[in-house]
Every structure is written in C-alpha cells, then in structure tokens.
Residue, then its C-alpha position, 0 to 999 in steps of 0.5 A: m015701401k018695405k025698405k021705408l018701413i025697415a029704415l023707419a024701424c031702424l031709426g026708431v031703434l037708434a033713437a031709443q038707444a040714444q035716449a037710453n044712453e042719455e038717461q044713463l049719462l044723466a044718472e051718472a052726472r047727477g051722481i057727481p055732486a052727490k059724491m063731491v058736495p058732502k065730502l067738500l062740506e065735511v072737509l070744510n067743517e073740519e077746517i073751520a073746527k081747526g082754524g076758523h072760517a079764515g083758515a077754511i078758505s083754503v078748502c074752497r081755494e085748493k082742496a075743492p079743485q083737487m077734489a074735482k080733478a080727482l073725481s074727473e079722473q075717477t069718472g071720466w067726466a070733466i068737472r069743475r065749479v063755476s059762478l056768475k059771481n066768481r071768486n076764483p078766476k078759473a071759475v068763470p063760466d063758458a057761454w053754455e054754463r053762463a046761459v044755464l046759470e042765468d036760467f037757474e036764477r030765473r027758475l029760483a026767482a019763479g019759486e023752484n027749490p034751489a037744491q033741486i035745480d039742474k040741467a042736462e043737455v047734449v050739445t055740439v062743440d067744435g063738431q064734437r057732441m058732448f053731454r053737459y050737466m050742471k047742478a046749482l049750488p045754493t048757499q047754506e048758512l055755513c057759506l055766508n061766513c065767506h060769501g054773505t054780506p059784510d055783516k055776516m063775515a068776520p074781519e079776519v075772513q074779509a082780510k084773507l079774502k081781500e089778500l087772496y082774491p083782490e078781484d072777488k065778486a063772490t060776496g053779498y049772498g043770502l041764504k038759499q041763493i045760487r052761489g054757483a054750480i058744479t058743471a060736468k061734461k063728457p064727449l059722446 
C-alpha cells in the first residue's frame, strides 16, 4: 500500500511538472506572433510608402519567410505561415495545421474574436512528442489591398500577383476573416 501511495505521489509530481512545462511553452509560443507580426506590418507599411502595394508584395513573398527563419533560429521553434487558401506554395498546411485552421474558421463563425483565436497542443509525430502552436492571422484593412476582392485591389497589384503566383488562392477575403496563421512547433 505504501509503495502505491509513493508511486501515485511521484506521478502527481511528474504531472505537475509536465503541466508547468507546457504552460511555459505556451507562453513562449504566444510570444512568437507578438514579435513577428508588428515587425512585419512595420516593414510592409514602409514598402507601401516607397513603392505602393504592388511593390510591397515582396515583403510577404521574401521578407516574411526570412523573418520567420531568423525568429526560428533565435528561439529554437520551427516557425512559418500557413493558410487554407495559400498564395505561396510553401504555405500549405500539414494535417494538424489544416485541422486547426478549419477549427479556427468554426470558432470565427461562432462569434469568437479572430484576433484572440489560437491553439496549442502536445502531439506525437513519428514517435516524437512535439509542442505545436498556431495563432490566427485575421485580415486587416491593409491586407485587403492584396488579399481582398478584385474591387479592393489595384490593377497593378492584380497583375503582379498573377505574374508571381499563377496558382494564387489567397484573394476574396473580407475584413477580420482568417487569412491564415503563424504556426510554431518544438520537439519535447
């Protein structure tokens, strides 16, 4: 009986440690969009001021992946952007990300504030436990210049998008819809 009680106490301690570790990982993960999104918007606004919206396409095409890579190296998390309606062929979600994005859409439809929608979970992939996190990226007014309906996009933006992304699926959005998400994962 005494051994069972000791074993149960040890399991309780381990469970508490695992929960504390997951809470720490969640706090770290939630910091990722807070570091990346404001900087991305700042660079995007600078490029728009210099060369208009068509010229700023390079920010999302080139600079955003570079920012994600740099932040990945800095934090130890694997970070990228994904979408159900991707523009960049590299932004296709994996199965977990797809399920989470679909859940984000349901949560949005149920009235949840898109700026607050996120998800964290410990999953096992190929025998490796991993902490995964996603944060919804709702469209802002600025986004509609390249991701909105054709009436919101200048002809030069449409032409540049057609040139760079002949298979583009990332248009037709309205304000506060979920354009995609920042996704981050870290092995445990």
